[in-house]
N, C-alpha and C positions, 0 to 999 in steps of 0.2 A: 504494499499499500505507500509506503514511504519512501524515498528515496533523501539518503543522506553524504553531502557532498562537500567539499572543499572549495571557498569561491573566495578569496582575496583574504588568504590566512583565516577564514572562518567557517565553520562548518553551517551548511544551509539545508532545513529539512524541507521537503516539498512532496508533495502528491507524485504518485507513481501515474501519470497519463495515461501508459498503457496497460496497468492492471485496470483501472478504473474503468466501468461500462459507462458502454455512449447511448444512453436509454434518452429515446424522446417520446412525445404522443404520434401517430402518423397524420399528417397533416388531410389524409384522404378520410381518415374514421370523423377527425374536428368536421372537412367539409360534408360528409355523410348525418351530421349533427344538424347541420344548417337548412340540408332538403326534407328532414323527416316534417310528415304531416300527422303521422298517430301521435297522439298525446301519451298513448301507453309507450312507445317508443323511442319518446323522446324523453320521458322520463329513467328510462332504461338506459340510453346513451349518454344524458348527463348526468348521470348518476357513477356510471363507468370514467366519464371523463374525469369527474372530479375526484375520482380515487385514483386516478393514473396522474392526475396533478398532485395529488396527496404522496402519494410513493414519491416522484420527482424531488420534491420539495424535502421528503425525508431522507433522500440520498443525499443530498446537497449537505443538510444538516449535519449525516453522519461523515460525511467527507470535511467539514468544518472539524466539527468535534476531534476528528483522528489527526488532523492537521496540528492543532492548535496541541493536543496532549504530547504530540511528537516535536512541535516545537519547544515546548515546557520541557521535557526530558533533556533535547539536544541541549539544552541552555542550562539544565541544572548538571549535565556529566561534563561539563566541558569549561 
């Protein structure tokens, strides 16, 4: 998850971009949500889009937390 490397005689902690998943919401699914006319289908798609957005935000927060912990650990050990 984390990379630790030396830069200007200091240790730098970064998230490893090759390990973090590149997840996004499918644009076609978002477009489909705008075309649906059935109230039941609209609610279903809206609910799933909301869940997907929540999941993406949770992943983002997880990465922020991991990076903060890594930076703090790096600071304490150096």
